[in-house]
Structure formats: C-alpha cells, structure tokens
C-alpha positions as semicolon CSV with decimal commas, in nm:
position;residue;x (nm);y (nm);z (nm)
1;M;-1,144;-17,283;1,744
2;K;-1,062;-17,525;1,490
3;H;-1,061;-17,452;1,116
4;A;-1,182;-17,665;0,816
5;E;-1,007;-17,607;0,523
6;R;-1,164;-17,520;0,221
7;C;-0,999;-17,551;-0,120
8;V;-1,159;-17,382;-0,396
9;A;-1,045;-17,326;-0,788
10;V;-1,202;-17,005;-0,884
11;P;-1,153;-16,900;-1,272
12;L;-0,962;-16,532;-1,266
13;T;-1,307;-16,408;-1,485
14;G;-1,500;-16,235;-1,294
15;K;-1,781;-16,485;-1,392
16;P;-1,864;-16,829;-1,129
17;N;-1,816;-17,137;-1,255
18;P;-2,127;-17,308;-1,235
19;E;-1,886;-17,645;-1,171
20;I;-1,696;-17,479;-0,882
21;T;-1,882;-17,405;-0,519
22;V;-1,749;-17,287;-0,235
23;P;-1,889;-17,551;0,057
24;H;-2,167;-17,360;0,254
25;E;-2,332;-17,510;0,568
26;H;-2,704;-17,652;0,472
27;S;-3,026;-17,522;0,600
28;L;-3,279;-17,722;0,711
29;G;-3,571;-17,509;0,632
30;E;-3,739;-17,146;0,615
31;F;-3,753;-16,875;0,831
32;P;-4,075;-16,870;1,054
33;P;-4,248;-16,537;1,026
34;A;-4,038;-16,273;1,211
35;T;-4,134;-15,935;1,424
36;A;-3,992;-15,609;1,292
37;L;-3,732;-15,637;1,533
38;E;-3,651;-15,993;1,441
39;R;-3,631;-15,868;1,052
40;H;-3,425;-15,570;1,170
41;A;-3,138;-15,819;1,326
42;M;-3,148;-16,068;1,034
43;K;-3,038;-15,785;0,797
44;N;-2,838;-15,620;1,055
45;P;-2,679;-15,869;1,294
46;L;-2,339;-15,703;1,348
47;Q;-2,551;-15,414;1,489
48;S;-2,751;-15,594;1,732
49;L;-2,447;-15,772;1,842
50;I;-2,291;-15,454;1,904
51;Y;-2,560;-15,272;2,067
52;P;-2,514;-14,944;2,150
53;Y;-2,236;-14,927;2,013
54;S;-2,208;-14,796;1,663
55;K;-2,052;-14,986;1,360
56;S;-1,801;-14,692;1,319
57;E;-1,738;-14,763;1,676
58;F;-1,658;-15,130;1,658
59;F;-1,473;-15,090;1,348
60;A;-1,216;-14,885;1,580
61;H;-1,188;-15,218;1,773
62;Y;-1,205;-15,429;1,503
63;E;-0,918;-15,282;1,268
64;D;-0,698;-15,181;1,602
65;N;-0,719;-15,551;1,704
66;A;-0,861;-15,455;2,005
67;P;-1,147;-15,702;2,222
68;L;-1,475;-15,518;2,278
69;V;-1,731;-15,614;2,579
70;I;-2,122;-15,520;2,562
71;H;-2,334;-15,606;2,881
72;D;-2,716;-15,637;2,883
73;L;-2,805;-15,717;2,530
74;G;-3,158;-15,784;2,571
75;E;-3,414;-15,748;2,277
76;S;-3,130;-15,701;2,011
77;I;-3,067;-16,066;2,064
78;R;-3,400;-16,205;2,135
79;E;-3,409;-16,442;1,838
80;L;-3,106;-16,582;1,966
81;T;-3,184;-16,622;2,305
82;A;-3,506;-16,784;2,216
83;L;-3,366;-17,071;2,043
84;P;-3,521;-17,391;2,254
85;F;-3,205;-17,571;2,196
86;L;-3,012;-17,313;2,372
87;E;-3,273;-17,305;2,709
88;S;-3,023;-17,532;2,866
89;L;-2,747;-17,776;2,812
90;E;-3,050;-18,037;2,879
91;T;-3,209;-17,929;2,584
92;L;-2,931;-17,891;2,367
93;L;-2,810;-18,229;2,414
94;A;-3,175;-18,338;2,360
95;F;-3,189;-18,179;2,004
96;W;-2,806;-18,210;1,910
97;P;-2,794;-18,566;1,647
98;N;-2,445;-18,559;1,605
99;K;-2,127;-18,599;1,833
100;V;-1,991;-18,395;2,086
101;D;-1,611;-18,306;2,142
102;A;-1,519;-18,374;2,524
103;Y;-1,192;-18,209;2,685
104;L;-0,944;-18,466;2,809
105;P;-0,715;-18,431;3,151
106;G;-0,463;-18,202;3,101
107;I;-0,444;-17,894;2,843
108;A;-0,798;-17,780;2,828
109;D;-0,849;-17,734;2,466
110;E;-1,045;-17,884;2,153
111;D;-0,687;-18,071;2,041
112;N;-0,685;-18,216;2,331
113;S;-1,063;-18,388;2,295
114;I;-1,225;-18,697;2,193
115;A;-1,580;-18,723;2,043
116;I;-1,839;-18,863;2,301
117;T;-2,198;-18,930;2,219
118;T;-2,461;-18,689;2,412
119;A;-2,574;-18,996;2,651
120;E;-2,186;-18,997;2,747
121;A;-2,215;-18,602;2,771
122;P;-2,390;-18,550;3,121
123;T;-2,135;-18,799;3,263
124;H;-1,856;-18,619;3,104
125;F;-1,932;-18,267;3,230
126;E;-2,038;-18,340;3,586
127;N;-1,690;-18,484;3,586
128;G;-1,523;-18,147;3,500
129;R;-1,488;-18,185;3,134
130;G;-1,594;-17,887;2,869
131;L;-1,803;-17,959;2,581
132;L;-1,777;-17,833;2,229
133;F;-2,065;-17,862;1,967
134;N;-1,912;-17,774;1,652
135;D;-2,115;-17,597;1,344
136;I;-2,442;-17,576;1,523
137;N;-2,546;-17,374;1,250
138;T;-2,620;-17,616;1,020
139;L;-2,911;-17,735;1,230
140;S;-3,047;-17,394;1,252
141;P;-3,167;-17,167;0,948
142;V;-3,186;-16,875;1,199
143;L;-2,843;-16,916;1,314
144;K;-2,760;-16,970;0,970
145;K;-2,880;-16,659;0,788
146;W;-2,723;-16,465;1,103
147;L;-2,367;-16,595;0,975
148;E;-2,431;-16,487;0,661
149;A;-2,558;-16,119;0,705
150;L;-2,297;-16,090;0,958
151;T;-2,020;-16,219;0,713
152;Y;-2,187;-15,966;0,475
153;E;-2,179;-15,656;0,720
154;L;-1,813;-15,736;0,795
155;G;-1,704;-15,647;0,462
156;L;-1,550;-16,043;0,406
157;S;-1,467;-16,255;0,131
158;S;-1,748;-16,505;-0,024
159;L;-1,458;-16,790;0,079
160;T;-1,486;-16,697;0,465
161;Y;-1,574;-17,013;0,645
162;A;-1,842;-16,868;0,901
163;R;-2,020;-17,108;1,162
164;N;-2,169;-17,120;1,523
165;L;-1,992;-17,291;1,810
166;V;-2,124;-17,357;2,129
167;Y;-1,961;-17,416;2,418
168;A;-2,071;-17,567;2,759
169;T;-1,809;-17,535;3,035
170;P;-1,843;-17,686;3,419
171;A;-1,803;-17,438;3,719
172;G;-1,459;-17,395;3,761
173;K;-1,319;-17,472;3,430
174;G;-1,233;-17,320;3,095
175;T;-1,018;-17,302;2,814
176;A;-0,615;-17,338;2,825
177;P;-0,438;-16,995;2,691
178;H;-0,444;-16,990;2,336
179;F;-0,498;-16,765;1,988
180;D;-0,688;-16,825;1,689
181;Q;-0,663;-16,742;1,346
182;N;-1,031;-16,663;1,308
183;I;-1,258;-16,363;1,415
184;N;-1,512;-16,467;1,744
185;F;-1,786;-16,298;1,887
186;V;-1,880;-16,466;2,193
187;L;-2,246;-16,456;2,342
188;Q;-2,310;-16,548;2,682
189;M;-2,590;-16,728;2,683
190;H;-2,633;-16,908;3,025
191;G;-2,410;-16,839;3,378
192;T;-2,131;-16,658;3,416
193;K;-1,769;-16,719;3,237
194;K;-1,413;-16,484;3,328
195;W;-1,206;-16,377;3,049
196;W;-0,886;-16,311;2,995
197;V;-0,781;-16,145;2,637
198;A;-0,380;-16,021;2,568
199;P;-0,275;-15,847;2,261
200;N;-0,043;-16,109;2,054
201;Q;0,295;-15,943;2,082
202;H;0,435;-16,323;1,933
203;V;0,324;-16,345;1,599
204;E;0,134;-16,088;1,322
205;G;-0,194;-16,215;1,113
206;P;-0,101;-16,622;1,228
207;M;-0,302;-16,859;0,975
208;S;-0,334;-17,107;1,265
209;R;-0,436;-17,136;1,621
210;H;-0,180;-17,249;1,871
211;T;-0,225;-17,358;2,242
212;I;0,060;-17,253;2,499
213;G;0,178;-17,620;2,620
214;L;0,111;-17,788;2,258
215;P;0,336;-17,826;1,983
216;I;0,311;-17,563;1,749
217;D;0,191;-17,565;1,371
218;P;0,499;-17,624;1,109
219;E;0,398;-17,336;0,894
220;L;0,276;-17,096;1,192
221;G;0,663;-17,160;1,295
222;S;0,796;-17,088;1,000
223;Y;0,677;-16,682;1,016
224;T;0,715;-16,679;1,409
225;E;1,020;-16,471;1,492
226;G;1,164;-16,642;1,837
227;A;0,961;-16,920;2,067
228;M;0,576;-16,910;2,137
229;P;0,552;-16,800;2,526
230;E;0,544;-17,075;2,816
231;Q;0,284;-16,813;3,034
232;F;0,007;-16,621;2,931
233;P;0,078;-16,262;2,925
234;E;0,078;-16,062;3,186
235;N;-0,083;-15,769;2,989
236;A;-0,451;-15,932;2,956
237;A;-0,791;-15,742;3,021
238;E;-1,020;-15,925;3,191
239;F;-1,392;-15,948;3,105
240;V;-1,652;-16,096;3,313
241;L;-1,955;-16,226;3,089
242;Q;-2,298;-16,291;3,213
243;P;-2,624;-16,376;3,030
244;G;-2,620;-16,130;2,745
245;S;-2,300;-16,012;2,712
246;L;-2,095;-16,034;2,390
247;L;-1,724;-15,997;2,364
248;F;-1,558;-15,947;2,002
249;V;-1,227;-16,180;2,057
250;P;-1,022;-16,039;1,760
251;R;-0,806;-16,265;1,551
252;G;-0,489;-16,366;1,688
253;A;-0,541;-16,260;2,051
254;W;-0,406;-16,433;2,334
255;H;-0,739;-16,564;2,535
256;K;-0,826;-16,814;2,833
257;T;-1,126;-16,848;3,020
258;E;-1,237;-17,025;3,359
259;A;-1,610;-17,060;3,402
260;L;-1,760;-16,927;3,726
261;T;-2,042;-17,080;3,717
262;D;-2,166;-17,386;3,487
263;A;-2,194;-17,192;3,110
264;L;-2,293;-17,196;2,812
265;S;-2,218;-16,950;2,502
266;L;-2,248;-16,919;2,140
267;N;-1,958;-16,854;1,938
268;F;-2,004;-16,666;1,614
269;T;-1,655;-16,769;1,445
270;L;-1,535;-16,672;1,126
271;S;-1,235;-16,790;0,943
272;A;-1,169;-16,529;0,664
273;P;-0,960;-16,603;0,388
274;T;-0,602;-16,418;0,377
275;W;-0,461;-16,193;0,093
276;I;-0,258;-16,497;0,061
277;D;-0,615;-16,688;0,016
278;L;-0,735;-16,539;-0,221
279;V;-0,483;-16,480;-0,463
280;T;-0,416;-16,862;-0,418
281;A;-0,762;-16,975;-0,491
282;A;-0,736;-16,720;-0,839
283;L;-0,419;-16,866;-0,978
284;R;-0,535;-17,204;-0,920
285;G;-0,850;-17,153;-1,123
286;R;-0,607;-16,975;-1,380
287;L;-0,390;-17,242;-1,430
288;A;-0,683;-17,515;-1,400
289;Q;-0,769;-17,322;-1,727
290;S;-0,435;-17,474;-1,891
291;S;-0,404;-17,867;-1,993
292;E;-0,065;-17,844;-1,946
293;W;-0,049;-17,727;-1,539
294;R;-0,320;-18,032;-1,483
295;E;-0,064;-18,314;-1,645
296;T;0,086;-18,484;-1,345
297;A;0,400;-18,366;-1,187
298;N;0,646;-18,654;-1,321
299;F;1,008;-18,710;-1,194
300;V;0,975;-18,496;-0,969
301;T;1,189;-18,727;-0,697
302;D;1,358;-18,937;-0,994
303;T;1,715;-18,902;-0,972
304;E;1,764;-19,016;-1,340
305;R;1,522;-18,788;-1,511
306;V;1,435;-18,488;-1,213
307;H;1,573;-18,260;-1,476
308;E;1,339;-18,339;-1,738
309;A;1,065;-18,195;-1,438
310;V;1,302;-17,890;-1,385
311;E;1,290;-17,813;-1,756
312;K;0,889;-17,879;-1,741
313;L;0,835;-17,653;-1,443
314;D;1,107;-17,359;-1,562
315;A;0,906;-17,290;-1,894
316;L;0,559;-17,338;-1,731
317;L;0,654;-17,087;-1,438
318;S;0,816;-16,865;-1,807
319;D;0,481;-16,872;-1,890
320;L;0,322;-16,749;-1,584
321;A;0,560;-16,455;-1,567
322;Q;0,446;-16,327;-1,860
323;D;0,066;-16,350;-1,795
324;I;0,103;-16,231;-1,442
325;P;0,164;-15,853;-1,536
326;N;-0,154;-15,840;-1,736
327;W;-0,328;-15,924;-1,366
328;N;-0,502;-15,644;-1,136
329;A;-0,703;-15,664;-0,792
330;A;-1,001;-15,614;-0,970
331;D;-0,956;-15,934;-1,148
332;I;-0,865;-16,144;-0,890
333;L;-1,143;-15,994;-0,622
334;G;-1,389;-16,041;-0,945
335;A;-1,335;-16,414;-0,947
336;T;-1,315;-16,483;-0,566
337;E;-1,604;-16,297;-0,495
338;A;-1,803;-16,280;-0,823
339;G;-2,072;-16,096;-0,781
340;Q;-2,027;-15,956;-0,489
341;L;-1,810;-15,656;-0,545
342;P;-1,990;-15,322;-0,456
343;F;-1,810;-15,182;-0,753
344;E;-1,933;-15,434;-0,976
C-alpha cells in the first residue's frame, strides 16, 4: 500500500498551534441514526473486527508481528458490509468519482500500475488486471469514523495517516510478493482470496514498502543488511479469506495474494509514525520558532564561501546541543499528541 507523505511542524510546547494542522480526510456528512450494535462498532471497531478474540489476545499478535485471521464475522461488521457502494464491483464503479489504479502486465503491484477512468475499469478487470481504489474513506463518513476510532483504540499517534483501500481482484490474479511499512486489516467483502504471510527476516521496522523484482527504495537500502530476496520466503503461513473473513497483516510482513474467484476486499491501512517521525516533527516545530534556523541555507555549494555555511551551521548546532538536554519524552509527545495524552 502506498504511503502518502505527511510533513508537519509541531511546536515543542504541549499546546496545539492553530496555524499548524495535520491533514485529515474530509467528511461528506454526518452519521445517520445508528442501532445499539452499530454504535458499539463505531466506538469499538477493533473489537468488532477481531471478534471473538479479546483485545489482549490481539495485541499479543500485534506486538509479536504475527498475523491473525478471523472468519465468519457477521453482525459485528454489519455496518461495513451494509455500505451500498461495496455491494459489488459494479456498484463501486458507479459510486466512485475518481480515477482507479489498474495493474499493468508484469509484476502485479501498485508501483506497476496506471490511473484509468471508471468507464475503462471493467475492460481492464475482464482482461485480468487488478483494480485499486485509494482513500475511499474520503467519501464515506462511516469509514472515516471507523478509521479514527481504530487509530485511537490501537493507541497510535495522532499523526497516523489512516485510510481505506478497496482491491478488486480477478479470479486467478493477485499481488506480487512484497511488504508494506504500514499496519493492515483486510476485510474480505466478496469472493475468495488466498494470502501467504511470512515474517520479514531481511529488515526490521521498514519505513517504506518493497516488492520483489522492483528497485529498492534508497533509504530502505541504507539500513537493510544484505540484498533483498529474489523469491518469496518459504516459511509463509497460508490463509483463505471468504466473505466475512478478517486478516491482520503486521507492519513489514512479507505477503502475496491470489484470488480464487473474483474478489473484493476492504483494507484499513494505518501508516503510523515511528519514533524518528515524532522526534523530527517536534524538532522541526522547535526550530521553526527561531529566525536563525529559518534563514536560507546559503553558500552550501559555493566553493569559495562554503566555510561560512559550515560556521553558521556549527553555531546553530552548538545552540541546539545546549537545548536538547532540557527535552524529555513527555514534552515531545505533548507536542505531537497535543490534547490526547492519557496522562495529561
């Protein structure tokens, strides 16, 4: 799943800056009246998705980076399965106002795809091309609320980029072996789809995705020990998802898929910040308060005056080194999670 970058400046004050906002998807309306079961699902989406497992049982898998599959989810996800635009691929195409990503021949991956119109999509699907609908939560208040509540239940940062993806996969087709940098919950809506999930023994905590057979991201390559594999790991677990099945795919886990019939699945994809992201966001907010740090970085490539750039940056770093010992974790989290810390 692709990751759209989010860049945010957060002052290290513990109070939100009204001029600094974290992008969120737009809502197109409010919730209609809900039943008691639906209200429970809205407030407790994690429990609804993992029923009958408890949250403690789920978090044992989550913290161990182990997949978890649940079958026959019924009433607990009725609010999702009742969404009219997810009744079929046809209703989804009629509802969807944006371009659709269609896989190209060769490696079946979103990094090997083109944007097409909904009018073109049926032909591509009939020709065996998988389709991807990005950020469908931007058009659904129901999905938007589920995402927000799920992010909160998982205890993730407010800087998490949460979104819904819908995959339409023709029978006999699937996705190429890859891993993602995000956390995924896959809800099978229609059809049958087979998944293979394997632990990632090539890199811990990847901050970008990688697909076997495609070039590696330069930053990812900088902290990966050894070369990426040319074949999918042999120690993979197999899961067959049918309508009402839910698969938790841990961040960084290798996986690939094959649709046994035409299939439609709804993904809850959460790109949560790392500690690197939180510290650098707070650091940027802190430095932004200084007019000296906001100056243009002049002469850094001027062979005659580069020494001025070095002297300037050394002075700034010296001041920063004196400031950092006064920082603590509560200050940093108070800046990035303003108003949402449990100990505030």
